[in-house]
mmJSON file of the N, C-alpha and C atoms, coordinates in Angstrom:
{"data_MODEL":{"atom_site":{
"group_PDB":["ATOM","ATOM","ATOM","ATOM","ATOM","ATOM","ATOM","ATOM","ATOM","ATOM","ATOM","ATOM","ATOM","ATOM","ATOM","ATOM","ATOM","ATOM","ATOM","ATOM","ATOM","ATOM","ATOM","ATOM","ATOM","ATOM","ATOM","ATOM","ATOM","ATOM","ATOM","ATOM","ATOM","ATOM","ATOM","ATOM","ATOM","ATOM","ATOM","ATOM","ATOM","ATOM","ATOM","ATOM","ATOM","ATOM","ATOM","ATOM","ATOM","ATOM","ATOM","ATOM","ATOM","ATOM","ATOM","ATOM","ATOM","ATOM","ATOM","ATOM","ATOM","ATOM","ATOM","ATOM","ATOM","ATOM","ATOM","ATOM","ATOM","ATOM","ATOM","ATOM","ATOM","ATOM","ATOM","ATOM","ATOM","ATOM","ATOM","ATOM","ATOM","ATOM","ATOM","ATOM","ATOM","ATOM","ATOM","ATOM","ATOM","ATOM","ATOM","ATOM","ATOM","ATOM","ATOM","ATOM","ATOM","ATOM","ATOM","ATOM","ATOM","ATOM","ATOM","ATOM","ATOM","ATOM","ATOM","ATOM","ATOM","ATOM","ATOM","ATOM","ATOM","ATOM","ATOM","ATOM","ATOM","ATOM","ATOM","ATOM","ATOM","ATOM","ATOM","ATOM","ATOM","ATOM","ATOM","ATOM","ATOM","ATOM","ATOM","ATOM","ATOM","ATOM","ATOM","ATOM","ATOM","ATOM","ATOM","ATOM","ATOM","ATOM","ATOM","ATOM","ATOM","ATOM","ATOM","ATOM","ATOM","ATOM","ATOM","ATOM","ATOM","ATOM","ATOM","ATOM","ATOM","ATOM","ATOM","ATOM","ATOM","ATOM"],
"id":[1,2,3,4,5,6,7,8,9,10,11,12,13,14,15,16,17,18,19,20,21,22,23,24,25,26,27,28,29,30,31,32,33,34,35,36,37,38,39,40,41,42,43,44,45,46,47,48,49,50,51,52,53,54,55,56,57,58,59,60,61,62,63,64,65,66,67,68,69,70,71,72,73,74,75,76,77,78,79,80,81,82,83,84,85,86,87,88,89,90,91,92,93,94,95,96,97,98,99,100,101,102,103,104,105,106,107,108,109,110,111,112,113,114,115,116,117,118,119,120,121,122,123,124,125,126,127,128,129,130,131,132,133,134,135,136,137,138,139,140,141,142,143,144,145,146,147,148,149,150,151,152,153,154,155,156,157,158,159,160,161,162],
"type_symbol":["N","C","C","N","C","C","N","C","C","N","C","C","N","C","C","N","C","C","N","C","C","N","C","C","N","C","C","N","C","C","N","C","C","N","C","C","N","C","C","N","C","C","N","C","C","N","C","C","N","C","C","N","C","C","N","C","C","N","C","C","N","C","C","N","C","C","N","C","C","N","C","C","N","C","C","N","C","C","N","C","C","N","C","C","N","C","C","N","C","C","N","C","C","N","C","C","N","C","C","N","C","C","N","C","C","N","C","C","N","C","C","N","C","C","N","C","C","N","C","C","N","C","C","N","C","C","N","C","C","N","C","C","N","C","C","N","C","C","N","C","C","N","C","C","N","C","C","N","C","C","N","C","C","N","C","C","N","C","C","N","C","C"],
"label_atom_id":["N","CA","C","N","CA","C","N","CA","C","N","CA","C","N","CA","C","N","CA","C","N","CA","C","N","CA","C","N","CA","C","N","CA","C","N","CA","C","N","CA","C","N","CA","C","N","CA","C","N","CA","C","N","CA","C","N","CA","C","N","CA","C","N","CA","C","N","CA","C","N","CA","C","N","CA","C","N","CA","C","N","CA","C","N","CA","C","N","CA","C","N","CA","C","N","CA","C","N","CA","C","N","CA","C","N","CA","C","N","CA","C","N","CA","C","N","CA","C","N","CA","C","N","CA","C","N","CA","C","N","CA","C","N","CA","C","N","CA","C","N","CA","C","N","CA","C","N","CA","C","N","CA","C","N","CA","C","N","CA","C","N","CA","C","N","CA","C","N","CA","C","N","CA","C","N","CA","C","N","CA","C","N","CA","C","N","CA","C"],
"label_alt_id":[null,null,null,null,null,null,null,null,null,null,null,null,null,null,null,null,null,null,null,null,null,null,null,null,null,null,null,null,null,null,null,null,null,null,null,null,null,null,null,null,null,null,null,null,null,null,null,null,null,null,null,null,null,null,null,null,null,null,null,null,null,null,null,null,null,null,null,null,null,null,null,null,null,null,null,null,null,null,null,null,null,null,null,null,null,null,null,null,null,null,null,null,null,null,null,null,null,null,null,null,null,null,null,null,null,null,null,null,null,null,null,null,null,null,null,null,null,null,null,null,null,null,null,null,null,null,null,null,null,null,null,null,null,null,null,null,null,null,null,null,null,null,null,null,null,null,null,null,null,null,null,null,null,null,null,null,null,null,null,null,null,null],
"label_comp_id":["MET","MET","MET","LYS","LYS","LYS","ASP","ASP","ASP","TYR","TYR","TYR","THR","THR","THR","LYS","LYS","LYS","GLY","GLY","GLY","ASP","ASP","ASP","ILE","ILE","ILE","ILE","ILE","ILE","GLY","GLY","GLY","VAL","VAL","VAL","TYR","TYR","TYR","ILE","ILE","ILE","LYS","LYS","LYS","GLU","GLU","GLU","GLU","GLU","GLU","TYR","TYR","TYR","GLN","GLN","GLN","ASP","ASP","ASP","VAL","VAL","VAL","ASN","ASN","ASN","VAL","VAL","VAL","LYS","LYS","LYS","ASP","ASP","ASP","LYS","LYS","LYS","THR","THR","THR","VAL","VAL","VAL","ILE","ILE","ILE","ASP","ASP","ASP","CYS","CYS","CYS","GLY","GLY","GLY","ALA","ALA","ALA","THR","THR","THR","ILE","ILE","ILE","ARG","ARG","ARG","ASP","ASP","ASP","SER","SER","SER","VAL","VAL","VAL","ILE","ILE","ILE","TYR","TYR","TYR","PHE","PHE","PHE","SER","SER","SER","LEU","LEU","LEU","LYS","LYS","LYS","GLY","GLY","GLY","VAL","VAL","VAL","LYS","LYS","LYS","ARG","ARG","ARG","VAL","VAL","VAL","MET","MET","MET","ALA","ALA","ALA","ILE","ILE","ILE","ALA","ALA","ALA"],
"label_asym_id":["A","A","A","A","A","A","A","A","A","A","A","A","A","A","A","A","A","A","A","A","A","A","A","A","A","A","A","A","A","A","A","A","A","A","A","A","A","A","A","A","A","A","A","A","A","A","A","A","A","A","A","A","A","A","A","A","A","A","A","A","A","A","A","A","A","A","A","A","A","A","A","A","A","A","A","A","A","A","A","A","A","A","A","A","A","A","A","A","A","A","A","A","A","A","A","A","A","A","A","A","A","A","A","A","A","A","A","A","A","A","A","A","A","A","A","A","A","A","A","A","A","A","A","A","A","A","A","A","A","A","A","A","A","A","A","A","A","A","A","A","A","A","A","A","A","A","A","A","A","A","A","A","A","A","A","A","A","A","A","A","A","A"],
"label_entity_id":["1","1","1","1","1","1","1","1","1","1","1","1","1","1","1","1","1","1","1","1","1","1","1","1","1","1","1","1","1","1","1","1","1","1","1","1","1","1","1","1","1","1","1","1","1","1","1","1","1","1","1","1","1","1","1","1","1","1","1","1","1","1","1","1","1","1","1","1","1","1","1","1","1","1","1","1","1","1","1","1","1","1","1","1","1","1","1","1","1","1","1","1","1","1","1","1","1","1","1","1","1","1","1","1","1","1","1","1","1","1","1","1","1","1","1","1","1","1","1","1","1","1","1","1","1","1","1","1","1","1","1","1","1","1","1","1","1","1","1","1","1","1","1","1","1","1","1","1","1","1","1","1","1","1","1","1","1","1","1","1","1","1"],
"label_seq_id":[1,1,1,2,2,2,3,3,3,4,4,4,5,5,5,6,6,6,7,7,7,8,8,8,9,9,9,10,10,10,11,11,11,12,12,12,13,13,13,14,14,14,15,15,15,16,16,16,17,17,17,18,18,18,19,19,19,20,20,20,21,21,21,22,22,22,23,23,23,24,24,24,25,25,25,26,26,26,27,27,27,28,28,28,29,29,29,30,30,30,31,31,31,32,32,32,33,33,33,34,34,34,35,35,35,36,36,36,37,37,37,38,38,38,39,39,39,40,40,40,41,41,41,42,42,42,43,43,43,44,44,44,45,45,45,46,46,46,47,47,47,48,48,48,49,49,49,50,50,50,51,51,51,52,52,52,53,53,53,54,54,54],
"pdbx_PDB_ins_code":[null,null,null,null,null,null,null,null,null,null,null,null,null,null,null,null,null,null,null,null,null,null,null,null,null,null,null,null,null,null,null,null,null,null,null,null,null,null,null,null,null,null,null,null,null,null,null,null,null,null,null,null,null,null,null,null,null,null,null,null,null,null,null,null,null,null,null,null,null,null,null,null,null,null,null,null,null,null,null,null,null,null,null,null,null,null,null,null,null,null,null,null,null,null,null,null,null,null,null,null,null,null,null,null,null,null,null,null,null,null,null,null,null,null,null,null,null,null,null,null,null,null,null,null,null,null,null,null,null,null,null,null,null,null,null,null,null,null,null,null,null,null,null,null,null,null,null,null,null,null,null,null,null,null,null,null,null,null,null,null,null,null],
"Cartn_x":[-5.996,-6.425,-6.928,-7.928,-8.505,-7.556,-7.887,-7.128,-7.725,-7.006,-7.509,-6.932,-6.884,-6.256,-7.231,-8.526,-9.477,-9.735,-10.386,-10.605,-11.459,-12.301,-13.179,-14.432,-15.25,-16.421,-17.392,-17.637,-18.539,-17.973,-16.693,-16.066,-16.045,-15.812,-15.705,-17.076,-18.064,-19.348,-20.402,-20.495,-21.532,-21.073,-19.916,-19.404,-18.723,-18.425,-17.719,-16.496,-15.588,-14.374,-13.499,-13.637,-12.806,-13.516,-14.652,-15.44,-14.706,-13.761,-13.03,-11.831,-11.555,-10.423,-10.907,-10.36,-10.741,-9.94,-10.611,-9.932,-10.363,-11.239,-11.759,-10.612,-10.558,-9.556,-8.12,-7.904,-6.56,-6.258,-5.013,-4.605,-4.526,-5.144,-5.143,-4.378,-3.481,-2.762,-3.249,-3.815,-4.323,-3.341,-2.484,-1.503,-2.146,-2.044,-2.665,-4.104,-4.407,-5.783,-6.154,-6.782,-7.161,-8.574,-9.531,-10.92,-11.209,-10.478,-10.609,-11.875,-12.441,-13.616,-13.277,-12.094,-11.677,-11.542,-11.057,-10.891,-12.252,-13.246,-14.597,-15.134,-14.952,-15.429,-14.802,-13.489,-12.817,-13.216,-13.438,-13.89,-15.245,-16.109,-17.422,-17.32,-16.229,-16.027,-15.298,-15.002,-14.484,-12.975,-12.256,-10.806,-10.453,-9.283,-8.797,-8.26,-7.527,-6.918,-6.76,-6.961,-6.726,-5.734,-4.711,-3.747,-3.852,-4.172,-4.337,-3.224,-2.543,-1.447,-1.836,-1.986,-2.398,-1.229],
"Cartn_y":[-19.58,-18.496,-19.078,-18.436,-18.887,-18.635,-19.227,-19.007,-17.802,-16.686,-15.458,-15.235,-16.274,-16.134,-15.783,-15.935,-15.697,-14.214,-13.551,-12.118,-11.639,-12.502,-12.047,-11.409,-10.813,-10.078,-10.99,-12.178,-13.127,-13.507,-13.807,-14.19,-13.067,-11.862,-10.723,-10.308,-10.135,-9.589,-10.633,-11.724,-12.724,-13.707,-14.292,-15.274,-14.611,-13.32,-12.548,-13.303,-13.608,-14.345,-13.604,-12.286,-11.503,-11.166,-11.779,-11.407,-11.619,-12.52,-12.79,-11.869,-11.019,-10.105,-8.799,-8.461,-7.232,-6.069,-5.19,-4.066,-2.723,-2.717,-1.467,-0.599,0.635,1.632,1.21,0.368,-0.068,0.365,0.222,0.488,-0.83,-0.873,-2.073,-1.756,-2.661,-2.539,-3.647,-3.268,-4.229,-4.291,-5.299,-5.488,-6.281,-5.783,-6.439,-6.017,-4.793,-4.276,-3.93,-4.85,-4.582,-4.024,-4.659,-4.193,-3.259,-3.391,-2.611,-2.923,-4.099,-4.491,-4.714,-5.208,-5.405,-4.063,-3.059,-1.727,-1.173,-1.334,-0.875,-1.655,-2.966,-3.807,-3.378,-3.235,-2.847,-1.435,-0.541,0.81,0.776,-0.1,-0.256,-0.871,-1.563,-2.218,-1.327,-0.077,0.876,1.013,0.741,0.914,2.387,2.635,4.004,4.522,3.642,4.012,2.759,2.923,1.82,2.289,1.476,1.764,0.627,0.975,-0.024,0.117,-0.98,-1.002,-1.965,-1.445,-2.284,-2.993],
"Cartn_z":[12.215,11.362,10.047,9.491,8.231,7.059,5.927,4.694,3.972,3.912,3.311,1.916,1.102,-0.203,-1.31,-1.114,-2.197,-2.39,-1.451,-1.518,-2.667,-3.249,-4.311,-3.711,-4.543,-4.064,-3.321,-3.838,-3.166,-1.804,-1.76,-0.502,0.517,0.055,0.963,1.496,0.619,1.043,1.404,0.676,0.943,2.014,1.825,2.787,3.987,3.864,4.897,5.418,4.503,4.854,5.865,5.95,6.867,8.178,8.448,9.623,10.946,11.005,12.24,12.45,11.474,11.575,12.201,13.375,14.061,13.488,12.748,12.11,12.675,13.638,14.213,14.726,14.231,14.623,14.326,13.332,12.95,11.521,11.118,9.741,8.99,7.808,6.969,5.694,5.305,4.039,3.129,1.992,1.017,-0.14,-0.14,-1.212,-2.342,-3.542,-4.682,-4.849,-4.464,-4.509,-5.945,-6.627,-8.014,-8.114,-7.476,-7.519,-6.351,-5.293,-4.061,-3.285,-3.478,-2.71,-1.24,-0.948,0.443,1.146,0.432,1.002,1.445,0.61,0.944,2.136,2.124,3.227,4.549,4.589,5.826,6.255,5.303,5.635,6.333,5.874,6.509,7.897,8.18,9.48,10.482,10.123,11.088,11.177,10.093,10.14,10.299,10.851,11.008,9.673,8.955,7.678,6.823,5.513,4.576,3.536,3.3,2.251,1.234,-0.01,-1.055,-2.082,-2.341,-3.317,-4.418,-5.622,-6.751,-7.371],
"occupancy":[1.0,1.0,1.0,1.0,1.0,1.0,1.0,1.0,1.0,1.0,1.0,1.0,1.0,1.0,1.0,1.0,1.0,1.0,1.0,1.0,1.0,1.0,1.0,1.0,1.0,1.0,1.0,1.0,1.0,1.0,1.0,1.0,1.0,1.0,1.0,1.0,1.0,1.0,1.0,1.0,1.0,1.0,1.0,1.0,1.0,1.0,1.0,1.0,1.0,1.0,1.0,1.0,1.0,1.0,1.0,1.0,1.0,1.0,1.0,1.0,1.0,1.0,1.0,1.0,1.0,1.0,1.0,1.0,1.0,1.0,1.0,1.0,1.0,1.0,1.0,1.0,1.0,1.0,1.0,1.0,1.0,1.0,1.0,1.0,1.0,1.0,1.0,1.0,1.0,1.0,1.0,1.0,1.0,1.0,1.0,1.0,1.0,1.0,1.0,1.0,1.0,1.0,1.0,1.0,1.0,1.0,1.0,1.0,1.0,1.0,1.0,1.0,1.0,1.0,1.0,1.0,1.0,1.0,1.0,1.0,1.0,1.0,1.0,1.0,1.0,1.0,1.0,1.0,1.0,1.0,1.0,1.0,1.0,1.0,1.0,1.0,1.0,1.0,1.0,1.0,1.0,1.0,1.0,1.0,1.0,1.0,1.0,1.0,1.0,1.0,1.0,1.0,1.0,1.0,1.0,1.0,1.0,1.0,1.0,1.0,1.0,1.0],
"B_iso_or_equiv":[0.0,0.0,0.0,0.0,0.0,0.0,0.0,0.0,0.0,0.0,0.0,0.0,0.0,0.0,0.0,0.0,0.0,0.0,0.0,0.0,0.0,0.0,0.0,0.0,0.0,0.0,0.0,0.0,0.0,0.0,0.0,0.0,0.0,0.0,0.0,0.0,0.0,0.0,0.0,0.0,0.0,0.0,0.0,0.0,0.0,0.0,0.0,0.0,0.0,0.0,0.0,0.0,0.0,0.0,0.0,0.0,0.0,0.0,0.0,0.0,0.0,0.0,0.0,0.0,0.0,0.0,0.0,0.0,0.0,0.0,0.0,0.0,0.0,0.0,0.0,0.0,0.0,0.0,0.0,0.0,0.0,0.0,0.0,0.0,0.0,0.0,0.0,0.0,0.0,0.0,0.0,0.0,0.0,0.0,0.0,0.0,0.0,0.0,0.0,0.0,0.0,0.0,0.0,0.0,0.0,0.0,0.0,0.0,0.0,0.0,0.0,0.0,0.0,0.0,0.0,0.0,0.0,0.0,0.0,0.0,0.0,0.0,0.0,0.0,0.0,0.0,0.0,0.0,0.0,0.0,0.0,0.0,0.0,0.0,0.0,0.0,0.0,0.0,0.0,0.0,0.0,0.0,0.0,0.0,0.0,0.0,0.0,0.0,0.0,0.0,0.0,0.0,0.0,0.0,0.0,0.0,0.0,0.0,0.0,0.0,0.0,0.0],
"pdbx_formal_charge":[null,null,null,null,null,null,null,null,null,null,null,null,null,null,null,null,null,null,null,null,null,null,null,null,null,null,null,null,null,null,null,null,null,null,null,null,null,null,null,null,null,null,null,null,null,null,null,null,null,null,null,null,null,null,null,null,null,null,null,null,null,null,null,null,null,null,null,null,null,null,null,null,null,null,null,null,null,null,null,null,null,null,null,null,null,null,null,null,null,null,null,null,null,null,null,null,null,null,null,null,null,null,null,null,null,null,null,null,null,null,null,null,null,null,null,null,null,null,null,null,null,null,null,null,null,null,null,null,null,null,null,null,null,null,null,null,null,null,null,null,null,null,null,null,null,null,null,null,null,null,null,null,null,null,null,null,null,null,null,null,null,null],
"auth_seq_id":[1,1,1,2,2,2,3,3,3,4,4,4,5,5,5,6,6,6,7,7,7,8,8,8,9,9,9,10,10,10,11,11,11,12,12,12,13,13,13,14,14,14,15,15,15,16,16,16,17,17,17,18,18,18,19,19,19,20,20,20,21,21,21,22,22,22,23,23,23,24,24,24,25,25,25,26,26,26,27,27,27,28,28,28,29,29,29,30,30,30,31,31,31,32,32,32,33,33,33,34,34,34,35,35,35,36,36,36,37,37,37,38,38,38,39,39,39,40,40,40,41,41,41,42,42,42,43,43,43,44,44,44,45,45,45,46,46,46,47,47,47,48,48,48,49,49,49,50,50,50,51,51,51,52,52,52,53,53,53,54,54,54],
"auth_comp_id":["MET","MET","MET","LYS","LYS","LYS","ASP","ASP","ASP","TYR","TYR","TYR","THR","THR","THR","LYS","LYS","LYS","GLY","GLY","GLY","ASP","ASP","ASP","ILE","ILE","ILE","ILE","ILE","ILE","GLY","GLY","GLY","VAL","VAL","VAL","TYR","TYR","TYR","ILE","ILE","ILE","LYS","LYS","LYS","GLU","GLU","GLU","GLU","GLU","GLU","TYR","TYR","TYR","GLN","GLN","GLN","ASP","ASP","ASP","VAL","VAL","VAL","ASN","ASN","ASN","VAL","VAL","VAL","LYS","LYS","LYS","ASP","ASP","ASP","LYS","LYS","LYS","THR","THR","THR","VAL","VAL","VAL","ILE","ILE","ILE","ASP","ASP","ASP","CYS","CYS","CYS","GLY","GLY","GLY","ALA","ALA","ALA","THR","THR","THR","ILE","ILE","ILE","ARG","ARG","ARG","ASP","ASP","ASP","SER","SER","SER","VAL","VAL","VAL","ILE","ILE","ILE","TYR","TYR","TYR","PHE","PHE","PHE","SER","SER","SER","LEU","LEU","LEU","LYS","LYS","LYS","GLY","GLY","GLY","VAL","VAL","VAL","LYS","LYS","LYS","ARG","ARG","ARG","VAL","VAL","VAL","MET","MET","MET","ALA","ALA","ALA","ILE","ILE","ILE","ALA","ALA","ALA"],
"auth_asym_id":["A","A","A","A","A","A","A","A","A","A","A","A","A","A","A","A","A","A","A","A","A","A","A","A","A","A","A","A","A","A","A","A","A","A","A","A","A","A","A","A","A","A","A","A","A","A","A","A","A","A","A","A","A","A","A","A","A","A","A","A","A","A","A","A","A","A","A","A","A","A","A","A","A","A","A","A","A","A","A","A","A","A","A","A","A","A","A","A","A","A","A","A","A","A","A","A","A","A","A","A","A","A","A","A","A","A","A","A","A","A","A","A","A","A","A","A","A","A","A","A","A","A","A","A","A","A","A","A","A","A","A","A","A","A","A","A","A","A","A","A","A","A","A","A","A","A","A","A","A","A","A","A","A","A","A","A","A","A","A","A","A","A"],
"auth_atom_id":["N","CA","C","N","CA","C","N","CA","C","N","CA","C","N","CA","C","N","CA","C","N","CA","C","N","CA","C","N","CA","C","N","CA","C","N","CA","C","N","CA","C","N","CA","C","N","CA","C","N","CA","C","N","CA","C","N","CA","C","N","CA","C","N","CA","C","N","CA","C","N","CA","C","N","CA","C","N","CA","C","N","CA","C","N","CA","C","N","CA","C","N","CA","C","N","CA","C","N","CA","C","N","CA","C","N","CA","C","N","CA","C","N","CA","C","N","CA","C","N","CA","C","N","CA","C","N","CA","C","N","CA","C","N","CA","C","N","CA","C","N","CA","C","N","CA","C","N","CA","C","N","CA","C","N","CA","C","N","CA","C","N","CA","C","N","CA","C","N","CA","C","N","CA","C","N","CA","C","N","CA","C","N","CA","C","N","CA","C"],
"pdbx_PDB_model_num":[1,1,1,1,1,1,1,1,1,1,1,1,1,1,1,1,1,1,1,1,1,1,1,1,1,1,1,1,1,1,1,1,1,1,1,1,1,1,1,1,1,1,1,1,1,1,1,1,1,1,1,1,1,1,1,1,1,1,1,1,1,1,1,1,1,1,1,1,1,1,1,1,1,1,1,1,1,1,1,1,1,1,1,1,1,1,1,1,1,1,1,1,1,1,1,1,1,1,1,1,1,1,1,1,1,1,1,1,1,1,1,1,1,1,1,1,1,1,1,1,1,1,1,1,1,1,1,1,1,1,1,1,1,1,1,1,1,1,1,1,1,1,1,1,1,1,1,1,1,1,1,1,1,1,1,1,1,1,1,1,1,1]
}}}
């Protein structure tokens, strides 16, 4: 599994660091969601539900 510690906007949208994570129809919990860019990315990838905890 890749190292998913960065989670910045460039990593999420340009480098697509989460592209190997299958989130379609699943629930994603984003702990430490400050900018919420990951939440938007996963929503675009077809998650069933996203829970963001800042």
